[in-house]
C-alpha positions, 0 to 999 in steps of 0.5 A, a space after each residue: 301673412 299678418 305680422 304684428 308688433 307689440 309695444 307699450 306706451 309710457 302710461 302703460 297702454 298697449 300699442 299693436 302694429 300690423 303689416 303684411 310684411 315684417 315690421 323692423 326698426 320701430 322700438 318706441 310707442 309715442 305718448 301724446 302730451 297731457 296728464 295720465 288718465 285714471 279711468 273710473 268706470 262703473 256699471 249700474 243695473 237698470 232694473 226695468 230694462 234688465 241691462 247694464 249702463 256704464 258711467 265714465 265721468 273721467 271722459 269729461 275731465 280732459 284738459 289737454 288742448 291739442 294744437 290746431 290741425 293736430 291728428 292724434 291718429 297720424 304717425 308722429 313726425 320729428 319736431 312735431 307734437 307726439 301723436 298716438 302712433 309711431 312713424 314706420 311701415 305699419 299698415 294698421 295700428 291698434 291702441 288702448 283708448 286713453 279715455 275708455 268707457 270700460 277699463 281693465 283696471 276697474 276694481 270698485 263701484 260706488 254703492 247705489 239703490 241699484 246693483 253696481 259693478 266695476 266697469 271692467 272691460 277693454 276699449 281700443 282704437 283701430 287705425 285703418 291706415 296712415 292716410 289722414 282721410 278716406 275710409 274703408 273703401 279706399 283701402 287696397 284689397 290686401 290692406 282691407 283683408 289685413 284689417 279683417 284679420 286684425 279685427 279677428 285677432 283682437 276679438 280672439 285675444 280680448 275674448 280670451 281674457 277672464 271676465 270678457 264675454 263679448 267683443 264688438 268692433 264698430 265704426 262711427 263715421 261722420 260728424 252726424 254720428 258724433 265722430 270727432 276725428 276725420 282720420 279713418 278709424 274704428 273702435 273695439 269694445 270688450 264687454 263683461 257681458 253680452 250687450 242687449 242687441 247681440 243678446 237678443 239676436 243670439 236668443 232668436 237665432 238659438 230658438 230657430 236653430 233648436 227648432 229647425 236645426 239650421 241657422 236663422 241668418 243662413 236661411 234669411 240670406 238664402 231667401 234674400 238670394 232667391 228673391 234677389 230684389 235687395 241683394 247688392 253684392 254676392 259671390 258663392 261665399 259672401 252676400 251683401 243686402 238691404 234686409 227685408 226688415 231694415 229699420 234704417 233707410 240704406 241699412 245693409 248687412 254683409 255676411 258669409 252665406 254659410 254659417 261661420 260663427 266668428 271672423 277668425 274662422 273665415 278662410 282666405 277666400 271668404 276674407 277676400 270676398 268680404 273685403 270686396 263686399 265692404 268696398 262695393 257697399 261703401 262706394 255705393 253709399 258715397 255715390 248716393 250722397 256724392 260725399 262720405 256717407 255717415 254710418 254706424 257699422 258693427 260686427 256681430 259674432 259669437 260671444 266669448 263666454 266659453 259656450 259653443 253658440 251653434 246659432 252664431 253667424 258673424 255679420 256686419 250691420 250698417 246703420 246709415 244716418 243719412 236719409 236724403 239731401 234734405 234730411 238726416 235720419 234721427 231717432 224719434 220718440 217712438 224709436 228711442 222711447 218705444 223701440 219701434 223703428 219707423 222707416 220712411 222708405 221701403 228696403 226694396 226702394 233703397 236697395 234699387 237706389 244703391 244698385 243704380 250707383 256703379 262702385 267703379 264710377 265712384 272710384 273714378 271720382 276719387 
């Protein structure tokens, strides 16, 4: 059972603590030093790409210089600089980002030659564990299942707010993708529109569903299971695979085999199997490099715009930023400027490489 406690920081930001057992004795939400941040995000319409661009100048105006070794995502210790989180028996914590790209209080946008709008939305930080190092693969099975429930809880609550049309949890892991904190954590963005990449996926899924009466991802997973050259992990409810159309070396998708539109609709067996799949894939990643593997992870599911979305199929996408011991995967001109990805390695080859590493062996090395 998931237990949740809601607290408020002195600057008005919300803090949520989650545990598998009742949370008692935590009454205050710590507030790190530094002046209160006044977010001033706004959106500008890109008329040639037909998409919004967010501007958040306040993110450059940080003046607080933290002491050496200070971990803002660790529990606050007596006699030490306050962090974002209290001491206590919580397992997962979520708080509003102090420097958000989108802000729930955004009200006015400057005029421009293009259409503008307030940068309305929500940005939250999800702290996976009190442990200062490690990652998703290091969480105990119960804690990983709890985290899945936390993601689902936040998507449902944020998505129910007026003006929010899409909620996406994600993680940037490693300095290679710009992560500045080693403490295991991810983020959640709640958007006032469906962003371009999930919007494109949903459009293709809807067209397929209208034509075939079935889900596109459902049929792709079934085809992957039949061919079975790129499947890394599978149960009768969940599959993890390097997709035949992978744009990145080592790209992996994880999804329920039956079409489930949202994390909140997974049953207990599916959540447990999803946790096992995440652990298996991430341990294979780390085994390939012999060190923490840098990646971007996103969770795509149905929008929260009130439409039924029969085409939606919740899934995780991993975009690794590691190519070989000598070379990182950076986006080149054809990818950034044209949107056509070039993958130097066949998906089958990278799937075979991942399959050659035993996750149990990686556990023994930790």
